N, C-alpha and C positions, 0 to 999 in steps of 0.2 A: 322702705320709707319710714320715717318716724311718725308715730300716731300720737295726737295730743288729746287730752281730756276734753270731752264735749263742753262747749260753752256757748253762750248766746251769739257769739260772733261767727261761729263756724258750723253749728248744728241747729237746724230749725226744729219746730215742734214735731216735724215728721221723723225725728230721730235718725237723721242721716249720719252715716259713719265716716271714718277717716279715709275711706276709699272712694268717696263720691267724686264726680267730675265737677270742679268749681265753675260757676257761671261767671259772667263778666263782672258781677258785683261781689262775688264770693271768691276771694283769692288767698286762702290760707296756705296755698302752696307757693305763693308768689313773693314770700318774704325775701328770698335770695335770688330767685330767677323771675324774669318778666318777659313779656312780649313773645317772641317766636319760640323761645326755649320752653315756656310754659305750655304753649300749644302742642309742642312735640310730646311733652310729658302727658298731657291730656289724651292725645291720640294713642300713645303706647298703653296707657292705663285702660282706656276704653277697649282697645284691642285685646288686652289680657283678660278683661272681664267677659267680653263677648266670647272668647275662646273657651273660658271656663264654663259659661252657661250652656254653650253648645254641647260640651262634653257631658254636662249634667243631664241635659235633655235627651241625649243619645241612649236609646234603649239597648243597642247591640253591644255597648262597651261601657265598662265601669270607669269612673273617674280615677285617674292615677295622679301621683304627685307631679309628674312631668307636665301635666296639663296646666299647672299654675306656675311653671318655671319663670315665665315672663313677669308675672305678678310678684313673685319672690325677688326677682332681680330689681324691680322698682323699689321694693321695700329695703333691700340691702343697700342700694345706691343712696337713697335718701337718709337711711340710718347712718351711713358712712359720712355723709356731709355734715351731719350734726355732731357725730361722735368723732371729732377730728383727732382725738388722742385717747388711747385706752391706758389707764394708769398701770395696769399690770404688765403692759408691753413695753414700758419705758422705765424699767428699773435702773438702778445704778450699775452701769456696765463697766465702770472704771475704778471700782473699789480696789484700793491697794496698789494702784499703778504708780510707779515712779516716773519722774520726768525722763523722757527719752527711751523708756523701756517698752518693748513690744510685748503685749500680753494678749491672751485669747487665741493664740495659734493652736492650742491643744484643746479647744472647745469644739464640740460637735455643732454644726449649723442647725441640726434638727432639734435637739433638746437643750442646747446652750450649756450642757454640762461637760465634764471631762470626757474626752472621746474614748470610749471603751470598745475594744476590739475593732480598731479603725478599718474601714473599707473605703477604698478610693473609687469614686464613680467616674463615668466617662468624661465629665467636664473638668476633672482634676481636683475637685473638693472631696474631703474625706468625712465620713459619717460613722456613728456607732452602728454596729451590726443590728442592734435592737431597733434603732430608728429606721433603718432601711427595710426592716421586716414589716413596718407599719404600712397598711394598704393605702392610706391617704397620702403618703409621701411619694408623689409621682414626678415632681419637678424639683430641681435643686433650689434650696432656699437662698443661695447666694446669687446665682446667675440665671435662674428660671429655665434652665435647659432640662429637657426630658432625661430622666434617669435610665430609661431603657430596661433591659433585662436584669433587674437587681439580684435575682436569685442565682445568677451565674457568677456573680462577683465573689471573690474570696478576700480574706483579711490581708491588709498590706503587711508583708513580711518585715520590711525594714522598720516601719512605724511600730509594729507590735514589739519587735526586739528592743527598740529605743525606749518605749514606755515601760516595759518590764525592767529595764536597767535603771531608769530614772525614778519611777513611781511604783515600786513593788507593792506597797500597801494598797494603792488604788486598784491595781490589777487584781489583788486578792479579793477586794470588795466586789469587783466586777464579776469574778468567778462565782462568788456566793449569790449574787443577784441572778446570775444565769441559772443556778440551781433552783431558785424560787420560780423563775419563769418556766423552767422545764416542768416543774410540778403543776403549775397553772395550765400549761399546754396539755398535759396529760390528764387534766381535770381532777387532780388530787388537791382539792381546795383546802381541806382542813390541815393536811401536812404542810402545804404552802403557807398557810396562815401562821402555823406554829413556828416554822423556820424563819419567816419574815419577822415575827415578833421577837424571837430570840436574837436575831441579828441586830434588830433596831435597839434592843436594850444596850448593846455594846457600841452601837454606831447610830445614834439618833439623828445624825445629820445627813444620812444617806437618803437622798430624795428618790432615787430609783427604787430602793427597797420599800419606801413608804407608798409609792404608786402601786407597786406589786401587792402590798398588803391591802391597799384599798380595793384592788381588783378581787382579791380573795374574799374580802368582806362582802363585796357586791354579789359575787357568785353564791355566797352563803346567805344572801339576803339580809345581812347586817348593815343596812343602808346608813344608819346614823354614824356608825364607826367608820364606814367607808368615806362618808362626807367629811368627817373630822380630819382624816388623813389628807384628803384632797385639799381641804381648806388650808392646812398647814403648808402643803406643797405650793399652792398658789401664793401664799404670803411670803414664802422663803425664796422659791425659784420658779416664778411664773413663766409659763410658756403656752403657746396656742394649744399644744397637744394636751397638757394637763387641764387647761380650762375646758377643752372639749370633753375630756373624760368626766369632768364635773357636770357639764351640761347633760350628757347622756345619763349620768346617775340621777340627776334631778328629774329628768323625764321619767325614768323608771320608778322614781318615788312618787310620781304624780304631780310634781311641781313644774308644770309645763311652762308657766309664765317665765320663770327664772331660766329655764332651759333655753327658751327662744332667745332671750336677751343675751345669754352667754354665747350662743351660736352666732348671733349677729356681731357681737364683739370680736369673736374669732375671725369673722369675715372682714371686719374693719382692719384687722392686722394682716391677714393673709387672704387676699381676694381669690386665690386659686384653691382654697380649702373646700374641695367638693363635698366631703362628708358632712361638714357643717351646713353647707347649702342644702344638701339633701334632707338633713334633719329638719330644717325650717320648712322645706316643701312638704314633708310628711306631716308635720304638726299642723300646718295651715290647711292641708288637704283634709285631715281628719276633722278640723274645726268647721271649715266651710261646707264640706260635703260629708256629714256623718252617716255611717251605716248603722243598722240596728245592732250589729255585733260590737262595733266600736263604742256605741253609746252605752250598751250594757256593761262592757268591760270598764269603761271610764267611771260609770256610776258606782261600781264596786270598789274603786280606789279608796283607801282609807284616808288619804290626804288630798282631796280634790282641789285643784288650783282654780284660779279664775277662768283660764281658758277651758278647762274641762267642764266647769259648771256652765259656762256659756255654750259649749257644744251640746251638752245634754239638754239645756233649756231650748236651744234653737231647734234641736231635733224634734222635741215635743211640739213646739210652736208650728213648725211647717208640716208636721205629720209625715216626715220622710223627705228624702232628697229631691223628690219630684212633685212636691206639694204645690198648692195654689200660690202660697206665699213666694216661692222661688220663681214661679212663672211671672208673678207681678213684678218682682225685682228685675228679672232679666229683660223686661220690656222698657225699663226706665234707665236714664243715663246715670244712675248711681247704684250703689250696692244695697241700700235700703237697710232693713232691720238687722240683717246679718252683719253688715258693715259696721253698724252702730255697736253691736255686741263686741265685735273684734276690736273696734276702736277703744271701747271702755276697758276691755280686758288686757289690751296691749299697751295701755297708757303708761305702764311702768317702764317702758323702754325709753322714756324721756328723762329719767331721773339722773342720768349722768353716766360717765364712762367707767365707774368703778365696778368691780366684780360684785354680783348681787349679794346683798346681806339681808337676810330675812329675819323675822322674829324668831324663827326656829333656830337660827344660828347665832343670834345676838348673845344669848345667854352662855354660848360656848366660846365666845370670842376670847374671853380672858384665858380660858384653858388652852386654846390654840396658840395664843401669843406666848403663853408660858412654855408650851412644848417647842415652839419655834425658837425661843431663846436658848434652848438646849443645843441648837445647831451652832457649831463654831463659826467664827467670822470667816473661816476659810471658804464656806459655802458661797459667799458673795464675791469671792476673789477668783480670778482666772489663774489656773496653774501655769507657771512659766517654766521654761527650760532651765534646769539647774546647771549653771555655768561650770561648776567644779566637776561635773560628770561628763562634760562635752569632750568628745574625742573625734577628730576629723576622720579617723579611719572607719568610724561607723557610717560615714556618708560616702563611701567609695563605690563606684560602679564596678560590678563584677566582670564587666567586659573590657573596659579600658584601664581599670585599676587606678583611676584618678578620681578626684572629687566630683560628685554629681554636677553636671551642667545641664540645666533644663531637664530635671528628672521626670520621667513618666512611669506610670505603673500599669502593668498588664492586668487583664481580668483575673489571672491566676494569682495576683498579689505580689509579683516580683517587680522591682524598680531598677531602671537603667537610665543612663543618659539618653536623651531623645535620639541623637544621631547614632549612638551605638546600637540601640534597638532597631532602628531603621536599617542599618547596614546588615544586622543579623537576619532581619526578615527578608532582605533582598535574596538571601540564599535559601532560607527555609521558613515557612510560616508557622514556626513553633517557638515556644518560649526557650530561650537559651539555657535556662536552668532546669526546669522541670519537664521540658519537651511537650507540654500541653499545646494543643492546636490553638493558634491565634488567627485563624482564617477570618473569622467574623471581625475581630479587632483590626486586622489589616485592611479589610474591606471598608471599614468605617472611616479610615484615614484621619482619625481624631488626634491621637498623640498629644493629648492635653497635659500640660505640666502639672505635676502633683504639688498643689499649693503649699501644703504643710511643710514638706521637705524643702521646697524652694525658699519659703519664708524663713525657716530656721537657719538654713545655710547663709542666706543674705544678712540676717539679723545678728547671728551669734558667731559665725565664722567669716567675718568680713575680710580679713587678710587672705585667708585661703581662697575665698571666692574671688577676690580681686586678682590673685595670681592665676586662677583658673580662667577668669574672664580674659586676661591678657593673652593666654595661650590660644584661646578661641579666636580672639580678634586678630592675632598674628596669622593664624591659619586661614582665616577668612580673607585677610588682605592678600595673602599669597595666592589664594584661589581666584581672586578678583583680577589678577594681572592678565590683560588681553594681548600681551606680546611675549611674555616669558611664561613658560610652563602652561601654555594654553591646552585645555583638554581636547583630544582628537577622537572623533567617532570614525572608525574605519568601516565603511559600508559601501557607499555609492557616490556617484558624481552629484555635485551640487553646484548651482550657478547663481550669480547675483540676481536678486528680485524674483527668482522663480520659487514657487512653493515646493517644499520637500517634506511630506508627511512621513513619520517614522513610527514603527512598532518596536518599542523597547522592551526586551524581556531578559537580557543577560544581566546578572547581578552587578557587574562592573559598570555597565552603562546606566542602570537604575541609579547607582550612586552618583555617577557623573552628572546626569540630568538634574538630580535633586540638588547637588552642590551649585550648579549654574543658577538655579532658581533662588536658593537661599542666599547666595552672595549678591544677588541683584543684577548680575551681568546678563543673565539669560542668553548667553552666547557660548558657542563651542565651534571647533573646526571640524569640517567633514572632508575626508580623503578616501580615495579608493585604495584597495590593498596592493601591496608590492611584495613579491615573493622574497626578495633579498633584504629590503630595508624595513619591512613591516607595513609601511604605508607610503604613498607617493610623495614626491617632493613639492607638489602644488595642491592646493585645496581652496575651499571657500568657507567662510564663516557663516554659521546659521544662527538666526535669531528665533528664540522660542516665543511663539504667540500664545499658545495654549497647550495645556497638558490634561489629558483625560485619563485618570487612573482607573484601571480595571480591578475587580474585587480581589484577584489573586496577586496583585502587586505589579503586574505588567502595566504599560501605559502606551497611549497613542499620543505622540507629540507632534503638534502642528508648528512647522518652522518655515522660514523663507530665507533665501540667500542674501548675504551681505557682501563684505569685502573679500577679495581674493588675496591669497597669501602664498609665500614661498617658505618652505621649512628650512631652518638653519641647523638646528640640533634636535635630537630625539631622546626621549627617556620614558620611564614608566612611573605611574603613581597609583597605588591601590588597585592594580589590575588593568587599568586603561592607559593608553598612550597620552603623553603630553609632549609639547614641542615649543621651542623658541622660534618665532616666526617674524617675517617682515612682510608688510602689506604691499600689494602691487597696484599700480594705477597706469592708465594709458598716457602715452606721450601726446602732447597737444601739437597741432600743426596750424599754420596760419597762411594767409595770402592765397596764392594759386593752389597750393596743396589742399587747403581747406575746402575750396570750391570743388576740386576733383573728388575729394572724400565725400562731399555732400551728394554729388552726382552718383557716385558708386553706391552710396547708402540708399538713394531713391530707387536705383535699379534693383538692388537686392530685395528691398522691401516689397516692391511691386511683384517681383518674381516669386517671392515667398507667399504673398497673398494669393496669387493665382494657383500655386501648388496646393495650399491649404484648402481652398474652396473646391478643388478638383478631387479631393479625397472622397471615398465612399462615406456615407453618413455614419456607419458604425465606427469607422476609424476616427472621424472628426469628433464624434460624441465622446469617445474615450479620451481623446486629447483634451477636450474642453472640461471633462470631469476631473482629470488629474492635474492639469496645468493651467486651466482657465483659458480665457480668450486671448487671441494674439494682441500684444500691446499696440497702442495707437502709435502712429507715425510721429516722431519727435522733430521739432524744429531746430533745437540746438543739440546736436549729437555729441558734443564734447563737454556738456555741462556736468556729467557724472564721471568720476575717475574710472568707472567700469564701462563707459560707453553706453549706447542705446540699449534699452531693455529687450527690444525685439530680437537682437542677436542671441542673447542668452536663452530666450524662450525657444527660438528655432533650434539652437544647439541641444536643448533638452528633449525636444519632440522628434528630431530627425533620427532615423534609424542608422546610427553611426557607432562604430566601435568605441568603447570608453577610452582607450588609449589615444585615439584620434581626438576625441573630445577634450582629453586632458591637455593635449598639445595646444589646442585652441584656447583653453582656459588660461594657459601660462603666457600667452602673447600679450605684449604691452603696447602694441600699435593697432588701432582700430582698422586701418587699411588691410593689414594681413588677415585679420579676423573676418572681415567682409569678403575678401577674396576666397578664403577657405569655404565659407558658407555658400558663396556663389557657385563654387565647383561642386559642392554636394548637391545643390538644387539642380544644377545642370545634369549631373549624373542620374538623379532620380527621374528627371523629366525624360531623358533619353531612354532609360530603362522602361518607363511606362509606355513610351512611344513604340519601342520594339515589341512589347507585349501585345499592344493593340494591333500591330502589323501582323504578327504571327496568328493572332486570333481571327483576323479577317481571311 
């Protein structure tokens, strides 16, 4: 929430602060919200304060920053409403862009700089390796998806090769920055400072080097030099991460007021920036509930800020965190003296959205601007793909040897066409190039397109991509034909309207099911095996209702029967059978034949119902579990080209040889089918009667 300077309209002589609950006549929160929404604000604030006071009074547990998380959330939300825009977050992003030219595809979403040592995450966006190593980056800046196990990801091999070819100087700079970071990581701060300074003398525009040098200065407690470097970085290439680094530095210098404001500005730009939120919680926790140790430490600071002075003063006023003053405050519907102190000392948060500029930094401003002018104009420009160095062969999939189509990148850093990689994983859960295990990648079923590669291909290789797109469309059209080259699953009998669950584990059928889904037909033919022809002459189309993929690539496919068909010709495609087919439908009858057919249907249905209900419970339950209940009796038995559904349900559940079932499936007259089923039911009834007779 934004806190305003006390004035006669909002603070009484009792010195109530910015966190008090306004009464009916005191509505300094109601400038933008009124009525019910204000009531909700008051309730949330009251609950946050009550929770804080309960934690303060609790003898068994010390107050922690999470106890004021709700209070901080209210502050952040209200601050965000007033700070609708943050100047450093809205720099000129289009500098140097020509009309119609796509720029920024080689920028890291994390730091907005040239993407150094690119690593592609699960959502398909690519980041600098150094950005991914930051703990605060847990979600993608582009799509807000979780980044997952970042430490398992390796650099994108194709992108690294392209960048080394296109921008050798930038890659060289990246390697030198990596040397400085390694020195910092090993806590060799002085050598890191010397190397960073040496490199900056020849490359003053390198923002990454300047941030590294600032960190070296900070670790050596040369705070003012560190602040100068960060001020320059913010003025030239502002980002949430750089501003947060400055906020932490200011806190370490004792300038907590400025640190809080910068953290809040970071949260205005990135609401998911948890480290900035935690910093605000920690600072306010130290202010509202000071301990003896924190007060002593803060009093020793050489540059006490307003918040620190307020904290020290308040600690002496209340005589400790559980003094009488706090007890008095906790019983009132406002924060009281401590709220007034916080209100006065945080009043600087209203000055505007700019990055904090204090008296200590004003006299350096001219020097910082002069140093920033040393940065070339290229710093504010996005590096674009050099067209003269573009070579379509650099974008070829190593599996199909064609231009990437929907390129995806594995955790080991290798890129392939999406369909090519999926086909490879059907056979083995390993990378086709380095043979590293991709079991976790396969289990996730993400296969997100690598955005950088896809954007470059579409923007700079338009003709090649159009040709590749045409090939893909032609293949998809051919796979979508439901009369010619229909995919055939050779397994079991299937019948119209009857469920047919399948466990798919063979690589060829994994590919077949995936193609049926991708083309949108969601259909394939089912036939039983034939020793001479490969599969039977008659079958049934199956419609895919749902597919449940297992972690190892297998799948459970929920299907139900559709049209019957007769096979005309057979052939193979990618390991599975395909066929040209013609669909079957029952011959219609009229007049007297129709009445006789209806009578026969009624007899068969009643006979089947008696047989089903006479089964033992365990058999009946198994049928119900696998095939569902017996279909209802139909009034118009010729409305469907396949006849009434109960005939197919009975044919599926009756204990009959598949060859006999196949002969019934191929019939195109309903009368013949009913007669066959009637004979089967009569045989089963006679067999049961004989068993009962022998048992007696």
